[in-house]
mmCIF file of the N, C-alpha and C atoms, coordinates in Angstrom:
data_MODEL
# 
_entry.id   MODEL 
# 
loop_
_atom_site.group_PDB 
_atom_site.id 
_atom_site.type_symbol 
_atom_site.label_atom_id 
_atom_site.label_alt_id 
_atom_site.label_comp_id 
_atom_site.label_asym_id 
_atom_site.label_entity_id 
_atom_site.label_seq_id 
_atom_site.pdbx_PDB_ins_code 
_atom_site.Cartn_x 
_atom_site.Cartn_y 
_atom_site.Cartn_z 
_atom_site.occupancy 
_atom_site.B_iso_or_equiv 
_atom_site.pdbx_formal_charge 
_atom_site.auth_seq_id 
_atom_site.auth_comp_id 
_atom_site.auth_asym_id 
_atom_site.auth_atom_id 
_atom_site.pdbx_PDB_model_num 
ATOM 1   N N  . MET A 1 1  ? 90.064  102.404 103.596 1.00 0.00 ? 1  MET A N  1 
ATOM 2   C CA . MET A 1 1  ? 91.401  101.994 103.985 1.00 0.00 ? 1  MET A CA 1 
ATOM 3   C C  . MET A 1 1  ? 91.366  101.418 105.403 1.00 0.00 ? 1  MET A C  1 
ATOM 4   N N  . LEU A 1 2  ? 90.677  102.087 106.302 1.00 0.00 ? 2  LEU A N  1 
ATOM 5   C CA . LEU A 1 2  ? 90.647  101.635 107.686 1.00 0.00 ? 2  LEU A CA 1 
ATOM 6   C C  . LEU A 1 2  ? 89.926  100.299 107.813 1.00 0.00 ? 2  LEU A C  1 
ATOM 7   N N  . ASN A 1 3  ? 88.781  100.148 107.161 1.00 0.00 ? 3  ASN A N  1 
ATOM 8   C CA . ASN A 1 3  ? 88.038  98.890  107.254 1.00 0.00 ? 3  ASN A CA 1 
ATOM 9   C C  . ASN A 1 3  ? 88.758  97.750  106.562 1.00 0.00 ? 3  ASN A C  1 
ATOM 10  N N  . ALA A 1 4  ? 89.331  98.006  105.411 1.00 0.00 ? 4  ALA A N  1 
ATOM 11  C CA . ALA A 1 4  ? 89.963  96.942  104.629 1.00 0.00 ? 4  ALA A CA 1 
ATOM 12  C C  . ALA A 1 4  ? 91.323  96.528  105.183 1.00 0.00 ? 4  ALA A C  1 
ATOM 13  N N  . HIS A 1 5  ? 92.096  97.481  105.691 1.00 0.00 ? 5  HIS A N  1 
ATOM 14  C CA . HIS A 1 5  ? 93.475  97.180  106.087 1.00 0.00 ? 5  HIS A CA 1 
ATOM 15  C C  . HIS A 1 5  ? 93.796  97.501  107.536 1.00 0.00 ? 5  HIS A C  1 
ATOM 16  N N  . GLY A 1 6  ? 92.868  98.102  108.251 1.00 0.00 ? 6  GLY A N  1 
ATOM 17  C CA . GLY A 1 6  ? 93.099  98.400  109.657 1.00 0.00 ? 6  GLY A CA 1 
ATOM 18  C C  . GLY A 1 6  ? 94.029  99.577  109.901 1.00 0.00 ? 6  GLY A C  1 
ATOM 19  N N  . VAL A 1 7  ? 94.236  100.387 108.864 1.00 0.00 ? 7  VAL A N  1 
ATOM 20  C CA . VAL A 1 7  ? 95.142  101.528 108.961 1.00 0.00 ? 7  VAL A CA 1 
ATOM 21  C C  . VAL A 1 7  ? 94.450  102.735 108.336 1.00 0.00 ? 7  VAL A C  1 
ATOM 22  N N  . CYS A 1 8  ? 94.463  103.842 109.034 1.00 0.00 ? 8  CYS A N  1 
ATOM 23  C CA . CYS A 1 8  ? 93.865  105.037 108.439 1.00 0.00 ? 8  CYS A CA 1 
ATOM 24  C C  . CYS A 1 8  ? 94.803  105.589 107.365 1.00 0.00 ? 8  CYS A C  1 
ATOM 25  N N  . TYR A 1 9  ? 94.247  106.335 106.456 1.00 0.00 ? 9  TYR A N  1 
ATOM 26  C CA . TYR A 1 9  ? 95.031  106.817 105.318 1.00 0.00 ? 9  TYR A CA 1 
ATOM 27  C C  . TYR A 1 9  ? 96.191  107.708 105.760 1.00 0.00 ? 9  TYR A C  1 
ATOM 28  N N  . GLU A 1 10 ? 95.986  108.481 106.799 1.00 0.00 ? 10 GLU A N  1 
ATOM 29  C CA . GLU A 1 10 ? 97.045  109.388 107.259 1.00 0.00 ? 10 GLU A CA 1 
ATOM 30  C C  . GLU A 1 10 ? 98.279  108.596 107.712 1.00 0.00 ? 10 GLU A C  1 
ATOM 31  N N  . VAL A 1 11 ? 98.074  107.530 108.458 1.00 0.00 ? 11 VAL A N  1 
ATOM 32  C CA . VAL A 1 11 ? 99.198  106.682 108.897 1.00 0.00 ? 11 VAL A CA 1 
ATOM 33  C C  . VAL A 1 11 ? 99.824  105.997 107.683 1.00 0.00 ? 11 VAL A C  1 
ATOM 34  N N  . TYR A 1 12 ? 98.985  105.508 106.774 1.00 0.00 ? 12 TYR A N  1 
ATOM 35  C CA . TYR A 1 12 ? 99.460  104.872 105.542 1.00 0.00 ? 12 TYR A CA 1 
ATOM 36  C C  . TYR A 1 12 ? 100.347 105.829 104.753 1.00 0.00 ? 12 TYR A C  1 
ATOM 37  N N  . ARG A 1 13 ? 99.923  107.069 104.670 1.00 0.00 ? 13 ARG A N  1 
ATOM 38  C CA . ARG A 1 13 ? 100.652 108.072 103.894 1.00 0.00 ? 13 ARG A CA 1 
ATOM 39  C C  . ARG A 1 13 ? 101.989 108.422 104.538 1.00 0.00 ? 13 ARG A C  1 
ATOM 40  N N  . ARG A 1 14 ? 102.040 108.474 105.860 1.00 0.00 ? 14 ARG A N  1 
ATOM 41  C CA . ARG A 1 14 ? 103.239 108.940 106.544 1.00 0.00 ? 14 ARG A CA 1 
ATOM 42  C C  . ARG A 1 14 ? 104.285 107.863 106.824 1.00 0.00 ? 14 ARG A C  1 
ATOM 43  N N  . LYS A 1 15 ? 103.858 106.639 107.092 1.00 0.00 ? 15 LYS A N  1 
ATOM 44  C CA . LYS A 1 15 ? 104.798 105.609 107.532 1.00 0.00 ? 15 LYS A CA 1 
ATOM 45  C C  . LYS A 1 15 ? 105.084 104.609 106.412 1.00 0.00 ? 15 LYS A C  1 
ATOM 46  N N  . HIS A 1 16 ? 106.325 104.608 105.989 1.00 0.00 ? 16 HIS A N  1 
ATOM 47  C CA . HIS A 1 16 ? 106.740 103.756 104.878 1.00 0.00 ? 16 HIS A CA 1 
ATOM 48  C C  . HIS A 1 16 ? 106.573 102.270 105.201 1.00 0.00 ? 16 HIS A C  1 
ATOM 49  N N  . ASP A 1 17 ? 106.937 101.848 106.397 1.00 0.00 ? 17 ASP A N  1 
ATOM 50  C CA . ASP A 1 17 ? 106.840 100.426 106.744 1.00 0.00 ? 17 ASP A CA 1 
ATOM 51  C C  . ASP A 1 17 ? 105.393 99.948  106.754 1.00 0.00 ? 17 ASP A C  1 
ATOM 52  N N  . VAL A 1 18 ? 104.474 100.793 107.231 1.00 0.00 ? 18 VAL A N  1 
ATOM 53  C CA . VAL A 1 18 ? 103.053 100.451 107.220 1.00 0.00 ? 18 VAL A CA 1 
ATOM 54  C C  . VAL A 1 18 ? 102.565 100.365 105.781 1.00 0.00 ? 18 VAL A C  1 
ATOM 55  N N  . ARG A 1 19 ? 102.969 101.315 104.952 1.00 0.00 ? 19 ARG A N  1 
ATOM 56  C CA . ARG A 1 19 ? 102.575 101.318 103.543 1.00 0.00 ? 19 ARG A CA 1 
ATOM 57  C C  . ARG A 1 19 ? 103.047 100.051 102.849 1.00 0.00 ? 19 ARG A C  1 
ATOM 58  N N  . MET A 1 20 ? 104.275 99.622  103.122 1.00 0.00 ? 20 MET A N  1 
ATOM 59  C CA . MET A 1 20 ? 104.805 98.421  102.491 1.00 0.00 ? 20 MET A CA 1 
ATOM 60  C C  . MET A 1 20 ? 104.047 97.169  102.945 1.00 0.00 ? 20 MET A C  1 
ATOM 61  N N  . GLN A 1 21 ? 103.680 97.095  104.228 1.00 0.00 ? 21 GLN A N  1 
ATOM 62  C CA . GLN A 1 21 ? 102.900 95.963  104.721 1.00 0.00 ? 21 GLN A CA 1 
ATOM 63  C C  . GLN A 1 21 ? 101.542 95.899  104.035 1.00 0.00 ? 21 GLN A C  1 
ATOM 64  N N  . VAL A 1 22 ? 100.880 97.040  103.916 1.00 0.00 ? 22 VAL A N  1 
ATOM 65  C CA . VAL A 1 22 ? 99.577  97.099  103.266 1.00 0.00 ? 22 VAL A CA 1 
ATOM 66  C C  . VAL A 1 22 ? 99.696  96.707  101.799 1.00 0.00 ? 22 VAL A C  1 
ATOM 67  N N  . GLU A 1 23 ? 100.703 97.223  101.118 1.00 0.00 ? 23 GLU A N  1 
ATOM 68  C CA . GLU A 1 23 ? 100.860 96.920  99.696  1.00 0.00 ? 23 GLU A CA 1 
ATOM 69  C C  . GLU A 1 23 ? 101.204 95.453  99.462  1.00 0.00 ? 23 GLU A C  1 
ATOM 70  N N  . LYS A 1 24 ? 101.998 94.845  100.337 1.00 0.00 ? 24 LYS A N  1 
ATOM 71  C CA . LYS A 1 24 ? 102.301 93.422  100.217 1.00 0.00 ? 24 LYS A CA 1 
ATOM 72  C C  . LYS A 1 24 ? 101.037 92.594  100.421 1.00 0.00 ? 24 LYS A C  1 
ATOM 73  N N  . ARG A 1 25 ? 100.224 92.976  101.394 1.00 0.00 ? 25 ARG A N  1 
ATOM 74  C CA . ARG A 1 25 ? 98.970  92.274  101.643 1.00 0.00 ? 25 ARG A CA 1 
ATOM 75  C C  . ARG A 1 25 ? 98.024  92.426  100.459 1.00 0.00 ? 25 ARG A C  1 
ATOM 76  N N  . ARG A 1 26 ? 97.958  93.629  99.895  1.00 0.00 ? 26 ARG A N  1 
ATOM 77  C CA . ARG A 1 26 ? 97.099  93.871  98.731  1.00 0.00 ? 26 ARG A CA 1 
ATOM 78  C C  . ARG A 1 26 ? 97.554  93.042  97.536  1.00 0.00 ? 26 ARG A C  1 
ATOM 79  N N  . GLU A 1 27 ? 98.867  92.956  97.316  1.00 0.00 ? 27 GLU A N  1 
ATOM 80  C CA . GLU A 1 27 ? 99.375  92.166  96.203  1.00 0.00 ? 27 GLU A CA 1 
ATOM 81  C C  . GLU A 1 27 ? 99.070  90.687  96.394  1.00 0.00 ? 27 GLU A C  1 
ATOM 82  N N  . LYS A 1 28 ? 99.229  90.194  97.623  1.00 0.00 ? 28 LYS A N  1 
ATOM 83  C CA . LYS A 1 28 ? 98.926  88.795  97.911  1.00 0.00 ? 28 LYS A CA 1 
ATOM 84  C C  . LYS A 1 28 ? 97.449  88.508  97.661  1.00 0.00 ? 28 LYS A C  1 
ATOM 85  N N  . GLU A 1 29 ? 96.554  89.386  98.117  1.00 0.00 ? 29 GLU A N  1 
ATOM 86  C CA . GLU A 1 29 ? 95.125  89.213  97.890  1.00 0.00 ? 29 GLU A CA 1 
ATOM 87  C C  . GLU A 1 29 ? 94.804  89.244  96.396  1.00 0.00 ? 29 GLU A C  1 
ATOM 88  N N  . TYR A 1 30 ? 95.484  90.112  95.660  1.00 0.00 ? 30 TYR A N  1 
ATOM 89  C CA . TYR A 1 30 ? 95.269  90.213  94.217  1.00 0.00 ? 30 TYR A CA 1 
ATOM 90  C C  . TYR A 1 30 ? 95.669  88.914  93.525  1.00 0.00 ? 30 TYR A C  1 
ATOM 91  N N  . LEU A 1 31 ? 96.831  88.370  93.884  1.00 0.00 ? 31 LEU A N  1 
ATOM 92  C CA . LEU A 1 31 ? 97.297  87.132  93.260  1.00 0.00 ? 31 LEU A CA 1 
ATOM 93  C C  . LEU A 1 31 ? 96.371  85.960  93.584  1.00 0.00 ? 31 LEU A C  1 
ATOM 94  N N  . ILE A 1 32 ? 95.878  85.908  94.809  1.00 0.00 ? 32 ILE A N  1 
ATOM 95  C CA . ILE A 1 32 ? 94.929  84.859  95.184  1.00 0.00 ? 32 ILE A CA 1 
ATOM 96  C C  . ILE A 1 32 ? 93.648  84.992  94.376  1.00 0.00 ? 32 ILE A C  1 
ATOM 97  N N  . SER A 1 33 ? 93.156  86.205  94.210  1.00 0.00 ? 33 SER A N  1 
ATOM 98  C CA . SER A 1 33 ? 91.928  86.401  93.447  1.00 0.00 ? 33 SER A CA 1 
ATOM 99  C C  . SER A 1 33 ? 92.132  86.037  91.978  1.00 0.00 ? 33 SER A C  1 
ATOM 100 N N  . ARG A 1 34 ? 93.302  86.343  91.415  1.00 0.00 ? 34 ARG A N  1 
ATOM 101 C CA . ARG A 1 34 ? 93.590  85.968  90.025  1.00 0.00 ? 34 ARG A CA 1 
ATOM 102 C C  . ARG A 1 34 ? 93.621  84.443  89.876  1.00 0.00 ? 34 ARG A C  1 
ATOM 103 N N  . HIS A 1 35 ? 94.182  83.764  90.863  1.00 0.00 ? 35 HIS A N  1 
ATOM 104 C CA . HIS A 1 35 ? 94.232  82.310  90.830  1.00 0.00 ? 35 HIS A CA 1 
ATOM 105 C C  . HIS A 1 35 ? 92.826  81.719  90.895  1.00 0.00 ? 35 HIS A C  1 
ATOM 106 N N  . ILE A 1 36 ? 92.008  82.216  91.805  1.00 0.00 ? 36 ILE A N  1 
ATOM 107 C CA . ILE A 1 36 ? 90.629  81.749  91.924  1.00 0.00 ? 36 ILE A CA 1 
ATOM 108 C C  . ILE A 1 36 ? 89.876  81.995  90.624  1.00 0.00 ? 36 ILE A C  1 
ATOM 109 N N  . HIS A 1 37 ? 90.067  83.155  90.034  1.00 0.00 ? 37 HIS A N  1 
ATOM 110 C CA . HIS A 1 37 ? 89.407  83.477  88.764  1.00 0.00 ? 37 HIS A CA 1 
ATOM 111 C C  . HIS A 1 37 ? 89.831  82.497  87.672  1.00 0.00 ? 37 HIS A C  1 
ATOM 112 N N  . ALA A 1 38 ? 91.100  82.178  87.601  1.00 0.00 ? 38 ALA A N  1 
ATOM 113 C CA . ALA A 1 38 ? 91.597  81.254  86.587  1.00 0.00 ? 38 ALA A CA 1 
ATOM 114 C C  . ALA A 1 38 ? 91.011  79.856  86.780  1.00 0.00 ? 38 ALA A C  1 
ATOM 115 N N  . VAL A 1 39 ? 90.940  79.403  88.014  1.00 0.00 ? 39 VAL A N  1 
ATOM 116 C CA . VAL A 1 39 ? 90.386  78.078  88.302  1.00 0.00 ? 39 VAL A CA 1 
ATOM 117 C C  . VAL A 1 39 ? 88.912  78.034  87.905  1.00 0.00 ? 39 VAL A C  1 
ATOM 118 N N  . LEU A 1 40 ? 88.165  79.039  88.309  1.00 0.00 ? 40 LEU A N  1 
ATOM 119 C CA . LEU A 1 40 ? 86.744  79.072  87.973  1.00 0.00 ? 40 LEU A CA 1 
ATOM 120 C C  . LEU A 1 40 ? 86.533  79.193  86.472  1.00 0.00 ? 40 LEU A C  1 
ATOM 121 N N  . ASP A 1 41 ? 87.355  79.979  85.814  1.00 0.00 ? 41 ASP A N  1 
ATOM 122 C CA . ASP A 1 41 ? 87.236  80.153  84.374  1.00 0.00 ? 41 ASP A CA 1 
ATOM 123 C C  . ASP A 1 41 ? 87.477  78.825  83.653  1.00 0.00 ? 41 ASP A C  1 
ATOM 124 N N  . ARG A 1 42 ? 88.468  78.059  84.127  1.00 0.00 ? 42 ARG A N  1 
ATOM 125 C CA . ARG A 1 42 ? 88.736  76.748  83.525  1.00 0.00 ? 42 ARG A CA 1 
ATOM 126 C C  . ARG A 1 42 ? 87.553  75.803  83.719  1.00 0.00 ? 42 ARG A C  1 
ATOM 127 N N  . LYS A 1 43 ? 86.942  75.834  84.910  1.00 0.00 ? 43 LYS A N  1 
ATOM 128 C CA . LYS A 1 43 ? 85.817  74.945  85.184  1.00 0.00 ? 43 LYS A CA 1 
ATOM 129 C C  . LYS A 1 43 ? 84.598  75.328  84.355  1.00 0.00 ? 43 LYS A C  1 
ATOM 130 N N  . ILE A 1 44 ? 84.379  76.601  84.160  1.00 0.00 ? 44 ILE A N  1 
ATOM 131 C CA . ILE A 1 44 ? 83.219  77.067  83.402  1.00 0.00 ? 44 ILE A CA 1 
ATOM 132 C C  . ILE A 1 44 ? 83.386  76.762  81.917  1.00 0.00 ? 44 ILE A C  1 
ATOM 133 N N  . ASN A 1 45 ? 84.566  76.929  81.390  1.00 0.00 ? 45 ASN A N  1 
ATOM 134 C CA . ASN A 1 45 ? 84.811  76.794  79.960  1.00 0.00 ? 45 ASN A CA 1 
ATOM 135 C C  . ASN A 1 45 ? 85.193  75.400  79.507  1.00 0.00 ? 45 ASN A C  1 
ATOM 136 N N  . ARG A 1 46 ? 84.942  74.407  80.300  1.00 0.00 ? 46 ARG A N  1 
ATOM 137 C CA . ARG A 1 46 ? 85.256  73.034  79.910  1.00 0.00 ? 46 ARG A CA 1 
ATOM 138 C C  . ARG A 1 46 ? 84.428  72.570  78.792  1.00 0.00 ? 46 ARG A C  1 
# 
């Protein structure tokens, strides 16, 4: 948690605003990775 998001788990657990920032960042990274996967999958399966 600390290396990936710069927040230790204890702070993440206690502070709602920090948790929401981390979760929004995680969701954005997930959507970007899904997009990259889809693009690569289309190129491979041509």
